[in-house]
Backbone as ProteinMPNN parsed JSONL, in Angstrom:
{"seq_chain_A": "MLDTNTVSYIVKGISPAARNRLSSIGSGDIACISSITEAELWCGLARIGASERRRTTLSASSRARRCFPGAGKKPPSTARLSCKAGIHRQPLGPLDTQIVAHSIAVKAVLVSNDAAFQNAIDLLSLESWATSLIA", "coords_chain_A": {"N_chain_A": [[1.344, -1.003, 0.228], [0.358, 1.927, -1.042], [2.606, 5.469, -0.03], [1.217, 9.312, 0.586], [2.926, 10.284, -0.444], [4.903, 8.68, -1.384], [2.987, 8.305, -3.971], [2.883, 10.341, -4.801], [5.412, 10.917, -5.419], [6.221, 9.26, -8.006], [4.205, 10.285, -10.048], [4.965, 12.443, -10.624], [7.839, 12.439, -11.539], [10.195, 12.737, -9.67], [11.106, 10.787, -8.448], [12.51, 8.26, -10.285], [13.565, 5.662, -8.881], [11.424, 4.187, -7.054], [9.886, 4.213, -9.231], [10.457, 3.003, -11.058], [10.751, 0.379, -9.363], [8.334, 0.418, -8.723], [6.649, -0.505, -11.433], [7.852, -2.928, -11.43], [6.724, -5.06, -10.127], [5.932, -7.336, -9.228], [3.177, -10.633, -10.574], [2.304, -12.174, -8.641], [1.789, -9.951, -6.409], [0.351, -6.799, -5.44], [-0.137, -4.0, -6.079], [-1.133, -1.157, -4.588], [-3.339, 1.486, -2.828], [-4.31, 3.424, -0.639], [-8.392, 4.662, 0.239], [-7.867, 6.932, 0.909], [-5.126, 8.058, 0.722], [-5.695, 8.15, -1.489], [-8.182, 10.385, -1.426], [-6.422, 12.019, -0.596], [-3.846, 12.771, -2.914], [-5.565, 13.94, -4.308], [-6.802, 16.561, -3.001], [-4.724, 18.013, -2.515], [-4.128, 18.596, -4.596], [-6.193, 20.045, -6.318], [-5.256, 22.835, -3.914], [-3.636, 23.381, -5.389], [-4.142, 23.849, -7.497], [-4.23, 22.887, -9.734], [-2.444, 22.148, -12.341], [-3.959, 20.698, -15.867], [-2.625, 18.962, -17.267], [-1.071, 17.644, -15.137], [-3.618, 16.57, -13.252], [-4.251, 15.637, -14.793], [-2.411, 13.265, -15.2], [-2.605, 11.76, -12.395], [-5.119, 11.042, -12.726], [-4.374, 8.651, -14.461], [-3.461, 7.255, -13.727], [-4.217, 6.159, -10.882], [-5.925, 5.354, -11.771], [-4.736, 2.41, -12.847], [-4.174, 1.778, -11.0], [-5.001, -0.766, -7.657], [-7.383, 0.941, -5.661], [-8.922, 0.426, -2.234], [-11.668, 1.003, -0.301], [-11.922, 2.738, 2.217], [-10.472, 1.777, 5.923], [-12.756, 0.634, 7.607], [-14.004, -1.232, 8.354], [-12.315, -2.36, 10.396], [-12.173, 0.01, 12.915], [-11.733, -0.044, 15.719], [-8.556, -0.701, 15.487], [-7.955, 1.572, 14.867], [-8.069, 3.731, 16.456], [-6.865, 1.755, 18.953], [-4.357, 1.763, 17.858], [-3.301, 4.968, 17.901], [-3.701, 6.211, 20.205], [-2.274, 3.661, 21.156], [0.583, 4.463, 19.844], [0.258, 7.983, 20.77], [0.843, 7.118, 23.794], [3.24, 5.697, 23.756], [5.16, 6.592, 21.38], [6.318, 9.588, 19.814], [2.963, 10.835, 18.525], [1.191, 10.205, 15.366], [0.085, 12.325, 12.827], [-3.424, 12.913, 12.445], [-4.111, 12.03, 8.989], [-1.781, 10.427, 8.764], [-2.658, 7.646, 10.484], [-4.344, 7.181, 10.551], [-4.148, 5.871, 7.67], [-2.235, 3.857, 8.321], [-3.651, 1.921, 9.695], [-5.659, 1.094, 7.898], [-3.507, -0.023, 6.831], [-3.396, -2.171, 8.389], [-5.432, -3.609, 8.206], [-5.987, -4.893, 6.087], [-3.366, -6.08, 6.168], [-1.41, -5.127, 5.076], [1.897, -4.734, 2.853], [3.597, -1.327, 4.213], [4.373, 1.345, 1.904], [6.282, 3.819, 2.024], [8.267, 7.007, 3.107], [8.882, 8.145, 4.624], [9.415, 9.479, 7.425], [7.798, 9.61, 9.769], [6.128, 7.956, 10.089], [8.38, 5.141, 11.523], [7.128, 5.728, 13.668], [4.746, 4.103, 13.597], [2.841, 1.79, 15.216], [2.615, -2.193, 15.536], [2.069, -2.265, 12.329], [2.405, -4.867, 8.97], [4.892, -4.88, 7.561], [6.956, -2.173, 7.019], [8.184, -0.098, 3.681], [11.059, 1.443, 2.091], [11.18, 3.054, -1.116], [11.513, 5.82, -2.771], [14.328, 6.306, -2.64], [15.887, 7.266, -4.074], [15.876, 11.051, -5.087], [15.266, 13.524, -7.211], [15.275, 16.708, -7.306]], "CA_chain_A": [[0.126, 0.073, 0.342], [1.823, 2.793, -1.355], [1.507, 6.393, 0.833], [0.671, 9.486, -0.506], [4.928, 10.612, -0.731], [5.643, 7.973, -2.777], [2.764, 8.353, -4.821], [3.57, 11.629, -5.498], [7.084, 11.275, -5.858], [6.132, 8.814, -9.034], [3.703, 11.026, -10.487], [5.563, 14.054, -10.389], [8.412, 11.079, -11.45], [10.525, 13.077, -8.792], [12.053, 9.172, -7.637], [13.934, 7.381, -10.328], [13.82, 3.982, -8.006], [10.21, 4.805, -6.133], [8.81, 4.396, -10.846], [10.979, 1.515, -11.129], [10.186, -0.742, -8.366], [6.368, -0.001, -8.806], [6.818, -1.324, -12.858], [8.903, -3.926, -11.437], [5.516, -5.172, -9.497], [5.428, -9.598, -9.717], [2.33, -10.685, -11.005], [1.217, -11.743, -6.923], [0.767, -8.361, -5.753], [-0.73, -5.565, -6.011], [0.27, -2.35, -5.677], [-1.79, -0.162, -3.954], [-3.11, 2.711, -1.954], [-6.208, 3.26, 0.641], [-8.852, 5.949, -0.355], [-7.41, 8.433, 2.408], [-3.524, 8.374, -0.073], [-6.236, 9.03, -2.702], [-8.655, 11.221, -1.309], [-5.205, 13.255, -0.506], [-3.785, 13.499, -3.625], [-6.681, 14.937, -5.014], [-6.99, 17.508, -2.269], [-3.103, 19.401, -3.006], [-4.086, 18.761, -6.753], [-7.081, 20.889, -5.645], [-5.501, 23.342, -3.035], [-2.41, 24.175, -5.532], [-4.618, 24.211, -8.197], [-2.859, 22.045, -9.987], [-2.416, 22.272, -14.258], [-5.365, 19.895, -16.272], [-1.111, 18.075, -17.447], [-1.103, 16.939, -13.693], [-4.252, 16.824, -12.689], [-4.893, 13.65, -16.281], [-1.824, 12.255, -14.659], [-3.037, 11.44, -11.572], [-6.724, 9.642, -13.504], [-4.006, 7.522, -15.209], [-2.263, 6.481, -12.085], [-4.794, 6.264, -10.222], [-6.378, 3.786, -13.255], [-3.7, 2.104, -12.744], [-3.178, 0.682, -9.351], [-6.637, -0.388, -6.396], [-7.34, 1.377, -4.164], [-9.077, 0.281, -0.671], [-12.202, 1.834, 0.24], [-11.625, 2.434, 3.498], [-10.876, 0.333, 7.052], [-13.877, 0.561, 7.989], [-14.419, -2.633, 9.173], [-12.07, -2.301, 12.051], [-12.193, 0.838, 13.58], [-10.871, -0.11, 16.902], [-7.061, -0.421, 15.159], [-6.961, 2.8, 14.429], [-7.962, 3.759, 17.768], [-5.27, 1.365, 19.725], [-2.653, 3.093, 16.646], [-3.184, 6.036, 18.473], [-3.286, 5.398, 21.369], [-0.614, 3.234, 21.807], [1.449, 5.875, 19.873], [1.411, 8.483, 22.029], [1.402, 6.828, 25.123], [5.061, 4.757, 23.594], [6.054, 7.4, 20.751], [5.929, 10.681, 18.745], [1.985, 10.65, 17.739], [1.309, 10.048, 13.657], [-1.682, 12.499, 12.157], [-4.833, 11.557, 11.662], [-4.587, 10.841, 8.221], [-1.028, 9.065, 8.688], [-3.349, 6.71, 11.904], [-5.635, 6.468, 9.052], [-3.62, 4.664, 6.114], [-1.509, 2.717, 9.229], [-4.674, 1.165, 10.477], [-5.853, 0.948, 6.642], [-2.99, -1.367, 5.685], [-3.208, -3.457, 9.213], [-6.827, -3.894, 7.879], [-6.042, -5.618, 5.147], [-2.697, -6.919, 5.344], [-0.588, -4.543, 3.513], [3.264, -4.025, 3.151], [2.484, 0.064, 3.97], [5.414, 1.578, 0.805], [6.352, 5.391, 2.516], [10.338, 7.067, 3.519], [8.124, 9.604, 5.928], [10.259, 9.139, 8.374], [6.905, 8.868, 10.93], [5.304, 6.031, 9.704], [8.493, 4.376, 11.607], [6.149, 5.299, 15.006], [3.541, 2.819, 13.769], [2.671, 0.137, 15.508], [1.68, -2.991, 14.618], [2.7, -2.694, 11.068], [3.076, -6.136, 9.203], [6.251, -3.92, 7.343], [7.426, -0.877, 6.25], [9.368, -0.386, 2.939], [10.754, 2.689, 1.293], [10.61, 3.054, -2.298], [11.873, 6.438, -2.777], [15.869, 6.003, -2.472], [16.689, 8.804, -5.153], [14.967, 12.425, -5.195], [15.796, 14.19, -8.096], [14.655, 18.29, -6.879]], "C_chain_A": [[0.939, 1.026, 0.228], [1.352, 4.192, 0.09], [1.409, 7.507, 0.173], [1.894, 10.328, -1.382], [4.917, 9.564, -1.963], [4.528, 7.919, -3.713], [2.704, 9.155, -5.593], [4.535, 12.062, -5.838], [7.207, 10.745, -7.565], [5.418, 9.178, -9.967], [4.023, 11.856, -10.827], [7.438, 12.95, -11.175], [9.703, 12.003, -10.857], [11.593, 11.105, -7.681], [12.032, 8.595, -8.682], [13.523, 5.386, -9.676], [12.737, 3.862, -7.333], [9.031, 4.217, -8.134], [9.63, 2.437, -11.284], [10.274, 0.51, -10.457], [7.926, -0.642, -7.864], [6.094, -0.366, -10.138], [7.115, -2.452, -12.772], [7.718, -4.93, -9.921], [5.35, -6.328, -10.381], [3.848, -9.932, -10.222], [1.145, -11.536, -9.578], [1.0, -10.832, -6.45], [0.937, -8.252, -6.404], [0.502, -4.402, -5.172], [-1.293, -1.11, -5.476], [-2.427, 1.06, -3.203], [-4.062, 2.903, -0.833], [-6.596, 4.975, -0.466], [-8.465, 6.869, 0.069], [-5.923, 8.876, 2.046], [-4.946, 8.986, -1.474], [-6.926, 9.823, -2.506], [-7.561, 12.796, -1.09], [-4.625, 13.675, -2.013], [-4.636, 14.052, -4.384], [-7.265, 16.632, -4.734], [-5.192, 18.861, -2.209], [-3.609, 19.227, -4.132], [-4.787, 20.182, -6.259], [-6.52, 22.318, -5.035], [-4.447, 23.97, -4.069], [-2.788, 24.651, -6.472], [-3.843, 24.555, -9.818], [-2.954, 21.634, -11.577], [-3.045, 20.895, -15.08], [-3.704, 19.072, -16.252], [-2.057, 17.153, -15.396], [-1.747, 15.756, -13.46], [-4.52, 15.072, -13.995], [-3.863, 12.02, -15.535], [-2.012, 11.21, -14.021], [-4.094, 10.63, -11.659], [-6.096, 8.814, -13.882], [-3.89, 6.782, -14.356], [-2.872, 5.843, -11.335], [-6.507, 4.516, -10.947], [-5.495, 2.046, -12.907], [-3.523, 0.447, -11.888], [-4.944, -0.043, -8.756], [-6.134, -0.021, -5.692], [-8.352, 0.903, -3.47], [-10.031, 0.796, -0.539], [-11.395, 1.387, 1.679], [-11.559, 1.211, 5.05], [-12.098, -0.03, 8.003], [-14.605, -0.075, 8.407], [-13.316, -2.644, 10.528], [-11.483, -1.557, 12.388], [-10.751, 0.822, 15.116], [-9.392, -0.239, 16.649], [-6.9, 0.478, 15.203], [-6.603, 3.66, 15.934], [-7.072, 3.3, 19.459], [-3.71, 1.473, 19.086], [-2.469, 4.121, 17.455], [-3.037, 6.677, 19.58], [-1.739, 5.183, 21.543], [0.769, 4.097, 20.562], [1.791, 6.733, 20.685], [1.044, 8.618, 22.924], [3.099, 6.311, 24.538], [5.55, 6.367, 23.039], [5.391, 8.838, 20.024], [4.601, 9.655, 17.788], [1.282, 10.663, 16.459], [-0.239, 11.037, 13.651], [-2.246, 12.283, 12.291], [-4.79, 10.905, 10.203], [-3.269, 9.912, 9.014], [-1.386, 7.327, 9.723], [-4.085, 6.04, 10.711], [-5.416, 4.952, 8.134], [-3.103, 3.913, 6.771], [-3.159, 1.817, 9.307], [-5.178, 1.042, 9.575], [-4.685, -0.573, 6.421], [-2.667, -2.761, 6.521], [-5.039, -3.856, 8.212], [-6.517, -4.702, 6.631], [-4.834, -6.556, 4.519], [-1.544, -6.414, 4.585], [1.365, -4.279, 4.053], [2.276, -2.055, 3.371], [4.157, 0.831, 2.909], [5.418, 3.498, 1.446], [8.703, 5.587, 2.952], [9.781, 8.145, 4.137], [8.107, 9.009, 6.461], [9.195, 8.781, 10.475], [6.067, 7.686, 11.049], [6.432, 5.327, 10.177], [8.297, 4.654, 13.161], [5.55, 4.825, 14.971], [3.546, 1.86, 15.139], [1.854, -1.061, 15.378], [1.178, -3.647, 13.09], [2.675, -4.389, 10.471], [4.343, -4.931, 8.578], [5.919, -2.729, 7.043], [8.51, -0.297, 5.331], [9.585, 0.983, 2.261], [11.029, 2.137, 0.048], [11.64, 4.126, -3.1], [13.567, 6.452, -2.632], [16.785, 7.394, -3.022], [15.459, 9.651, -5.503], [15.67, 12.993, -5.912], [14.726, 15.557, -7.502], [14.269, 19.119, -7.892]], "O_chain_A": [[1.94, 1.226, 0.917], [0.398, 4.139, 0.866], [1.458, 7.282, -1.037], [1.848, 10.819, -2.51], [4.924, 9.756, -3.178], [4.975, 7.336, -4.701], [2.529, 9.033, -6.805], [4.783, 13.138, -6.382], [7.912, 11.353, -8.37], [5.68, 8.593, -11.018], [3.245, 12.36, -11.637], [8.274, 13.684, -10.65], [10.52, 12.073, -11.775], [12.303, 10.768, -6.734], [11.148, 7.778, -8.425], [13.316, 4.31, -10.237], [13.07, 3.004, -6.516], [7.828, 3.958, -8.163], [9.284, 1.303, -11.615], [9.327, -0.12, -10.929], [6.997, -1.17, -7.253], [4.904, -0.683, -10.154], [6.861, -3.227, -13.694], [8.238, -5.314, -8.874], [4.934, -6.466, -11.532], [3.269, -8.851, -10.11], [-0.082, -11.548, -9.478], [-0.109, -10.701, -5.932], [1.348, -8.716, -7.467], [1.353, -4.215, -4.302], [-2.09, -0.551, -6.229], [-1.486, 1.815, -2.96], [-4.371, 1.869, -0.24], [-5.992, 5.767, -1.189], [-8.777, 7.906, -0.516], [-5.375, 9.768, 2.692], [-4.942, 10.031, -2.124], [-6.745, 10.644, -3.405], [-7.765, 13.993, -1.294], [-4.87, 14.821, -2.388], [-4.189, 14.78, -5.271], [-7.777, 17.482, -5.464], [-4.93, 20.033, -1.94], [-3.324, 20.198, -4.834], [-4.162, 21.181, -5.902], [-7.172, 23.253, -5.5], [-4.206, 25.147, -3.801], [-2.291, 25.722, -6.819], [-3.354, 25.442, -10.518], [-3.666, 20.671, -11.861], [-2.405, 19.885, -14.787], [-3.476, 18.517, -15.177], [-3.019, 16.535, -14.942], [-1.325, 14.601, -13.399], [-4.857, 13.902, -13.811], [-4.086, 10.819, -15.383], [-1.831, 10.061, -14.422], [-4.214, 9.642, -10.934], [-6.735, 7.763, -13.906], [-4.271, 5.612, -14.324], [-2.318, 4.831, -10.906], [-7.283, 3.594, -10.698], [-5.912, 0.891, -12.818], [-3.184, -0.735, -11.938], [-5.95, 0.197, -9.425], [-5.064, -0.208, -5.112], [-9.237, 0.853, -4.324], [-9.587, 1.941, -0.626], [-10.721, 0.437, 2.077], [-12.259, 0.216, 5.238], [-12.193, -0.852, 8.915], [-15.723, 0.219, 8.828], [-13.74, -2.991, 11.63], [-10.268, -1.753, 12.43], [-9.646, 1.308, 15.356], [-8.744, 0.121, 17.631], [-5.769, 0.818, 15.553], [-5.535, 4.062, 16.397], [-6.792, 3.934, 20.477], [-2.56, 1.351, 19.508], [-1.3, 4.255, 17.817], [-2.276, 7.618, 19.809], [-0.715, 5.81, 21.816], [1.943, 4.054, 20.93], [2.858, 6.783, 21.298], [0.763, 9.732, 23.367], [4.068, 6.755, 25.154], [6.097, 7.197, 23.764], [4.2, 9.033, 19.78], [4.684, 8.683, 17.036], [0.418, 11.529, 16.602], [-1.301, 10.728, 14.191], [-2.265, 11.061, 12.437], [-5.183, 9.763, 9.967], [-3.528, 8.93, 9.71], [-0.718, 6.293, 9.711], [-4.279, 4.928, 10.22], [-5.937, 3.85, 7.962], [-3.174, 2.808, 6.233], [-3.275, 0.909, 8.485], [-6.071, 0.378, 10.1], [-4.95, -1.707, 6.021], [-2.153, -3.812, 6.138], [-5.028, -4.899, 7.558], [-7.566, -5.302, 6.395], [-4.777, -7.258, 3.509], [-0.88, -7.004, 3.733], [1.873, -3.859, 5.092], [1.172, -1.645, 3.012], [5.171, 0.664, 3.587], [4.477, 4.246, 1.181], [9.711, 4.883, 3.01], [10.43, 9.189, 4.09], [7.344, 8.046, 6.538], [9.496, 8.258, 11.548], [5.59, 6.875, 11.843], [6.327, 4.27, 9.554], [9.019, 4.064, 13.965], [5.096, 4.539, 16.079], [4.49, 1.422, 15.796], [0.643, -1.037, 15.156], [0.516, -4.615, 12.715], [2.89, -5.249, 11.325], [4.625, -4.056, 9.396], [4.788, -2.291, 6.833], [9.599, 0.015, 5.814], [8.626, 1.655, 1.883], [11.141, 0.916, -0.064], [12.461, 3.683, -3.902], [13.507, 7.561, -2.102], [17.726, 8.098, -2.654], [14.4, 9.267, -5.999], [16.831, 13.148, -5.533], [13.527, 15.356, -7.305], [13.827, 20.24, -7.639]]}, "name": "protein", "num_of_chains": 1, "seq": "MLDTNTVSYIVKGISPAARNRLSSIGSGDIACISSITEAELWCGLARIGASERRRTTLSASSRARRCFPGAGKKPPSTARLSCKAGIHRQPLGPLDTQIVAHSIAVKAVLVSNDAAFQNAIDLLSLESWATSLIA"}
């Protein structure tokens, strides 16, 4: 499950490593995003008044990925994550907490280079694909 920053790096073309890793996904694996991530991406484009080209690129990349609906099946996991993170570590932001809970609910590896996710508890796994960022 790709987080917002990873998808943004791929769509903008500023992480060749992340783009290559996504392209190399095998037939037995599924690259996906959370509906929370999709909403964050569209909100970001609206906020900056993105060009038609960027909106078209995001639309095309959204069709190429599987988007899981929200993790409503397991709302206690979000509350538990928020409480544990707040007590034992730096708390995650509300949207990051929902993305983590969603990845746990669907048993997905979370793909992010955002250091905040290292504070998450109970993640199946955390990977960073964006090892090379072009300014």
